[in-house]
DRENTORKOL-3810 file (N, C-alpha, C; in nm, 4 decimals):
REM DRENTORKOL-3810
@n.u->8.8922; n.v->10.8836; n.w->8.9763; ca.u->8.8381; ca.v->10.8282; ca.w->9.0668; c.u->8.7305; c.v->10.7048; c.w->9.0492
@n.u->8.6514; n.v->10.7137; n.w->8.9300; ca.u->8.5752; ca.v->10.6258; ca.w->8.8920; c.u->8.6621; c.v->10.4837; c.w->8.8315
@n.u->8.7800; n.v->10.5253; n.w->8.7940; ca.u->8.8704; ca.v->10.3858; ca.w->8.7728; c.u->8.8566; c.v->10.3264; c.w->8.8974
@n.u->8.9477; n.v->10.4130; n.w->8.9990; ca.u->8.9850; ca.v->10.3389; ca.w->9.1204; c.u->8.8253; c.v->10.2621; c.w->9.1959
@n.u->8.7210; n.v->10.2950; n.w->9.1621; ca.u->8.5881; ca.v->10.2617; ca.w->9.2326; c.u->8.5633; c.v->10.0972; c.w->9.1190
@n.u->8.6196; n.v->10.1175; n.w->8.9895; ca.u->8.5699; ca.v->10.0058; ca.w->8.9165; c.u->8.6331; c.v->9.8965; c.w->8.9113
@n.u->8.7742; n.v->9.9603; n.w->8.9952; ca.u->8.8531; ca.v->9.8382; ca.w->8.9729; c.u->8.8528; c.v->9.7838; c.w->9.1288
@n.u->8.8180; n.v->9.8329; n.w->9.2269; ca.u->8.7785; ca.v->9.7900; ca.w->9.3704; c.u->8.6202; c.v->9.6924; c.w->9.3624
@n.u->8.5697; n.v->9.7528; n.w->9.3085; ca.u->8.4410; ca.v->9.6394; ca.w->9.2876; c.u->8.4541; c.v->9.5208; c.w->9.2117
@n.u->8.5918; n.v->9.5257; n.w->9.1330; ca.u->8.6297; ca.v->9.4085; ca.w->9.0643; c.u->8.7162; c.v->9.3321; c.w->9.1343
@n.u->8.7628; n.v->9.3793; n.w->9.2144; ca.u->8.8165; ca.v->9.2835; ca.w->9.3092; c.u->8.7382; c.v->9.2220; c.w->9.4489
@n.u->8.6571; n.v->9.3009; n.w->9.5021; ca.u->8.5405; ca.v->9.2598; ca.w->9.5605; c.u->8.5010; c.v->9.1849; c.w->9.5259
@n.u->8.4426; n.v->9.1873; n.w->9.4028; ca.u->8.3281; ca.v->9.0468; ca.w->9.3290; c.u->8.4261; c.v->8.9077; c.w->9.3426
@n.u->8.5681; n.v->8.9546; n.w->9.2886; ca.u->8.6695; ca.v->8.8259; ca.w->9.2960; c.u->8.7137; c.v->8.8016; c.w->9.4140
@n.u->8.7108; n.v->8.8499; n.w->9.5349; ca.u->8.7589; ca.v->8.7806; ca.w->9.6585; c.u->8.6259; c.v->8.6964; c.w->9.6901
@n.u->8.5369; n.v->8.7809; n.w->9.6574; ca.u->8.3777; ca.v->8.6460; ca.w->9.7530; c.u->8.3641; c.v->8.5876; c.w->9.6577
@n.u->8.4609; n.v->8.5818; n.w->9.5484; ca.u->8.4348; ca.v->8.4248; ca.w->9.4519; c.u->8.2902; c.v->8.4187; c.w->9.3624
@n.u->8.2442; n.v->8.5284; n.w->9.3645; ca.u->8.0823; ca.v->8.5496; ca.w->9.2639; c.u->8.1430; c.v->8.5688; c.w->9.1332
@n.u->8.2790; n.v->8.5866; n.w->9.1121; ca.u->8.3397; ca.v->8.6052; ca.w->8.9628; c.u->8.4372; c.v->8.5424; c.w->8.9505
@n.u->8.4090; n.v->8.4638; n.w->8.8303; ca.u->8.5557; ca.v->8.4018; ca.w->8.7977; c.u->8.6264; c.v->8.4551; c.w->8.6650
@n.u->8.5639; n.v->8.4775; n.w->8.5521; ca.u->8.6030; ca.v->8.5398; ca.w->8.4588; c.u->8.4745; c.v->8.7285; c.w->8.4991
@n.u->8.5844; n.v->8.8171; n.w->8.4261; ca.u->8.5034; ca.v->8.9617; ca.w->8.4268; c.u->8.5608; c.v->8.9899; c.w->8.2939
@n.u->8.4539; n.v->9.0544; n.w->8.2320; ca.u->8.4106; ca.v->9.1011; ca.w->8.1219; c.u->8.3947; c.v->9.2685; c.w->8.1287
@n.u->8.4563; n.v->9.3100; n.w->8.0206; ca.u->8.4450; ca.v->9.4711; ca.w->8.0204; c.u->8.3323; c.v->9.4783; c.w->7.8748
@n.u->8.1697; n.v->9.4688; n.w->7.8912; ca.u->8.1243; ca.v->9.5192; ca.w->7.7843; c.u->8.1658; c.v->9.6521; c.w->7.7580
@n.u->8.1967; n.v->9.7113; n.w->7.6267; ca.u->8.1854; ca.v->9.8456; ca.w->7.6164; c.u->8.1703; c.v->9.8889; c.w->7.4735
@n.u->8.1556; n.v->10.0197; n.w->7.4339; ca.u->8.1618; ca.v->10.0862; ca.w->7.2751; c.u->8.2518; c.v->10.1956; c.w->7.3315
@n.u->8.3860; n.v->10.1607; n.w->7.3771; ca.u->8.4882; ca.v->10.2872; ca.w->7.3670; c.u->8.5529; c.v->10.2259; c.w->7.3140
@n.u->8.5932; n.v->10.3140; n.w->7.1670; ca.u->8.6943; ca.v->10.2453; ca.w->7.0890; c.u->8.7695; c.v->10.4256; c.w->6.9652
@n.u->8.7767; n.v->10.5174; n.w->7.0221; ca.u->8.8160; ca.v->10.6149; ca.w->7.0039; c.u->8.9469; c.v->10.6154; c.w->7.0516
@n.u->9.0340; n.v->10.6955; n.w->7.0304; ca.u->9.1638; ca.v->10.6866; ca.w->7.0908; c.u->9.1734; c.v->10.6881; c.w->7.2467
@n.u->9.1395; n.v->10.7990; n.w->7.3498; ca.u->9.1861; ca.v->10.8231; ca.w->7.4671; c.u->9.0339; c.v->10.7070; c.w->7.5070
@n.u->8.9568; n.v->10.6695; n.w->7.4368; ca.u->8.8641; ca.v->10.5720; ca.w->7.4917; c.u->8.9351; c.v->10.3916; c.w->7.5592
@n.u->8.9732; n.v->10.3942; n.w->7.4149; ca.u->9.0757; ca.v->10.3149; ca.w->7.3724; c.u->9.2255; c.v->10.2250; c.w->7.5170
@n.u->9.2548; n.v->10.3643; n.w->7.5160; ca.u->9.3493; ca.v->10.3862; ca.w->7.6229; c.u->9.3019; c.v->10.2899; c.w->7.7653
@n.u->9.2026; n.v->10.3902; n.w->7.7789; ca.u->9.0951; ca.v->10.3543; ca.w->7.9153; c.u->9.0932; c.v->10.2198; c.w->7.9111
@n.u->9.0196; n.v->10.1291; n.w->7.8224; ca.u->9.0102; ca.v->10.0203; ca.w->7.8257; c.u->9.1353; c.v->9.9650; c.w->7.8526
@n.u->9.2593; n.v->9.9920; n.w->7.7824; ca.u->9.3681; ca.v->9.9392; ca.w->7.8195; c.u->9.4434; c.v->9.9166; c.w->7.9710
@n.u->9.4320; n.v->10.0609; n.w->8.0061; ca.u->9.4884; ca.v->10.0569; ca.w->8.1666; c.u->9.3546; c.v->9.9978; c.w->8.2254
@n.u->9.2523; n.v->9.9990; n.w->8.2007; ca.u->9.1745; ca.v->9.8792; ca.w->8.2952; c.u->9.1920; c.v->9.7563; c.w->8.2979
@n.u->9.2456; n.v->9.6856; n.w->8.1712; ca.u->9.3073; ca.v->9.5837; ca.w->8.1525; c.u->9.4286; c.v->9.5366; c.w->8.2101
@n.u->9.5138; n.v->9.6236; n.w->8.1688; ca.u->9.6539; ca.v->9.6520; ca.w->8.2843; c.u->9.6122; c.v->9.6451; c.w->8.4168
@n.u->9.5540; n.v->9.7497; n.w->8.4622; ca.u->9.5020; ca.v->9.7309; ca.w->8.6126; c.u->9.4637; c.v->9.6150; c.w->8.6688
@n.u->9.3597; n.v->9.5407; n.w->8.6006; ca.u->9.3017; ca.v->9.4302; ca.w->8.6548; c.u->9.4174; c.v->9.3254; c.w->8.6464
@n.u->9.4981; n.v->9.3121; n.w->8.5599; ca.u->9.6164; ca.v->9.2281; ca.w->8.5653; c.u->9.6883; c.v->9.2255; c.w->8.6521
@n.u->9.7641; n.v->9.3242; n.w->8.7176; ca.u->9.8136; ca.v->9.3727; ca.w->8.8204; c.u->9.7562; c.v->9.3136; c.w->8.9284
@n.u->9.6488; n.v->9.3144; n.w->8.9962; ca.u->9.5662; ca.v->9.2649; ca.w->9.0798; c.u->9.5032; c.v->9.1244; c.w->9.0471
@n.u->9.5589; n.v->9.0359; n.w->8.9708; ca.u->9.5604; ca.v->8.9334; ca.w->8.9295; c.u->9.4152; c.v->8.8535; c.w->8.9119
@n.u->9.3529; n.v->8.9857; n.w->8.8389; ca.u->9.1718; ca.v->8.9423; ca.w->8.8042; c.u->9.2108; c.v->8.9258; c.w->8.6627
@n.u->9.1438; n.v->8.8354; n.w->8.6127; ca.u->9.1332; ca.v->8.7795; ca.w->8.4668; c.u->8.9969; c.v->8.8713; c.w->8.4240
@n.u->9.0299; n.v->8.9597; n.w->8.2851; ca.u->8.9546; ca.v->9.0579; ca.w->8.2718; c.u->8.9666; c.v->9.0711; c.w->8.0951
@n.u->8.8445; n.v->8.9788; n.w->8.0506; ca.u->8.8042; ca.v->8.9895; ca.w->7.9082; c.u->8.7633; c.v->9.1194; c.w->7.8454
@n.u->8.8240; n.v->9.2101; n.w->7.7506; ca.u->8.7189; ca.v->9.3264; ca.w->7.7263; c.u->8.6562; c.v->9.2628; c.w->7.5424
@n.u->8.5089; n.v->9.3305; n.w->7.5450; ca.u->8.4334; ca.v->9.2763; ca.w->7.4194; c.u->8.4192; c.v->9.4563; c.w->7.3797
@n.u->8.4259; n.v->9.5303; n.w->7.2717; ca.u->8.3652; ca.v->9.6155; ca.w->7.2078; c.u->8.2799; c.v->9.6274; c.w->7.1313
@n.u->8.2089; n.v->9.6343; n.w->7.1444; ca.u->8.0600; ca.v->9.6878; ca.w->7.0669; c.u->8.0841; c.v->9.8299; c.w->7.0043
@n.u->8.0179; n.v->9.7833; n.w->6.8597; ca.u->7.9899; ca.v->9.9716; ca.w->6.8118; c.u->7.8756; c.v->10.0050; c.w->6.8360
@n.u->7.8775; n.v->10.1378; n.w->6.9522; ca.u->7.7705; ca.v->10.2081; ca.w->6.9778; c.u->7.7098; c.v->10.1220; c.w->7.0972
@n.u->7.6925; n.v->10.2130; n.w->7.1785; ca.u->7.5611; ca.v->10.2096; ca.w->7.3255; c.u->7.4753; c.v->10.1233; c.w->7.3053
@n.u->7.3722; n.v->10.1835; n.w->7.2140; ca.u->7.2095; ca.v->10.0683; ca.w->7.1523; c.u->7.2908; c.v->9.9806; c.w->7.1269
@n.u->7.4208; n.v->9.9352; n.w->7.0958; ca.u->7.4184; ca.v->9.7500; ca.w->7.0124; c.u->7.4719; c.v->9.7031; c.w->7.1766
@n.u->7.5229; n.v->9.7464; n.w->7.2763; ca.u->7.6052; ca.v->9.7363; ca.w->7.3903; c.u->7.5390; c.v->9.6830; c.w->7.5350
@n.u->7.4142; n.v->9.7884; n.w->7.4572; ca.u->7.2862; ca.v->9.7410; ca.w->7.5370; c.u->7.2009; c.v->9.6426; c.w->7.4987
@n.u->7.1856; n.v->9.6211; n.w->7.3380; ca.u->7.0987; ca.v->9.4890; ca.w->7.3201; c.u->7.1810; c.v->9.3238; c.w->7.3691
@n.u->7.2926; n.v->9.3949; n.w->7.3467; ca.u->7.4331; ca.v->9.2804; ca.w->7.3779; c.u->7.3827; c.v->9.2167; c.w->7.5151
@n.u->7.3975; n.v->9.3202; n.w->7.6084; ca.u->7.3693; ca.v->9.2764; ca.w->7.7299; c.u->7.2566; c.v->9.2300; c.w->7.7870
@n.u->7.1661; n.v->9.2626; n.w->7.7292; ca.u->7.0382; ca.v->9.2350; ca.w->7.7377; c.u->6.9612; c.v->9.0806; c.w->7.7103
@n.u->7.0815; n.v->9.0699; n.w->7.5551; ca.u->7.0634; ca.v->8.9118; ca.w->7.5626; c.u->7.0958; c.v->8.8199; c.w->7.5895
@n.u->7.2492; n.v->8.8823; n.w->7.6491; ca.u->7.2683; ca.v->8.7856; ca.w->7.7707; c.u->7.2155; c.v->8.7520; c.w->7.8956
@n.u->7.1901; n.v->8.8529; n.w->7.9205; ca.u->7.1086; ca.v->8.8763; ca.w->8.1040; c.u->6.9830; c.v->8.7437; c.w->8.0347
@n.u->6.9141; n.v->8.7683; n.w->7.9431; ca.u->6.7742; ca.v->8.6719; ca.w->7.8657; c.u->6.8330; c.v->8.5400; c.w->7.8821
@n.u->6.9094; n.v->8.4972; n.w->7.8245; ca.u->7.0030; ca.v->8.3693; ca.w->7.7975; c.u->7.0515; c.v->8.3149; c.w->7.9312
@n.u->7.0875; n.v->8.3985; n.w->8.0533; ca.u->7.1412; ca.v->8.3777; ca.w->8.1839; c.u->6.9983; c.v->8.3164; c.w->8.2722
@n.u->6.8953; n.v->8.4007; n.w->8.2309; ca.u->6.8150; ca.v->8.3983; ca.w->8.3255; c.u->6.6971; c.v->8.2359; c.w->8.2520
@n.u->6.6900; n.v->8.2181; n.w->8.1156; ca.u->6.6786; ca.v->8.0601; ca.w->8.0908; c.u->6.7710; c.v->7.9393; c.w->8.1294
@n.u->6.8559; n.v->7.9633; n.w->8.1542; ca.u->6.9215; ca.v->7.8351; ca.w->8.1890; c.u->6.9253; c.v->7.8129; c.w->8.3492
@n.u->6.9024; n.v->7.8991; n.w->8.4157; ca.u->6.8695; ca.v->7.8851; ca.w->8.5674; c.u->6.7441; c.v->7.8099; c.w->8.5581
END
């Protein structure tokens, strides 16, 4: 269910023209988690959406990366 919701959100963003390149920033690196990332990438490609995946070691590090990117983006505006 969550996968379908995520894919529907990605399709909606792409259809609105607000997302040109999608990136999935995650810390899912264990076997089953990595399989889910591969499945999301596969589903995105089937939907014609460009999806870049970026693995970061640990949730805390992923949050730091995300905050840094938001701060940099807000400074550019």
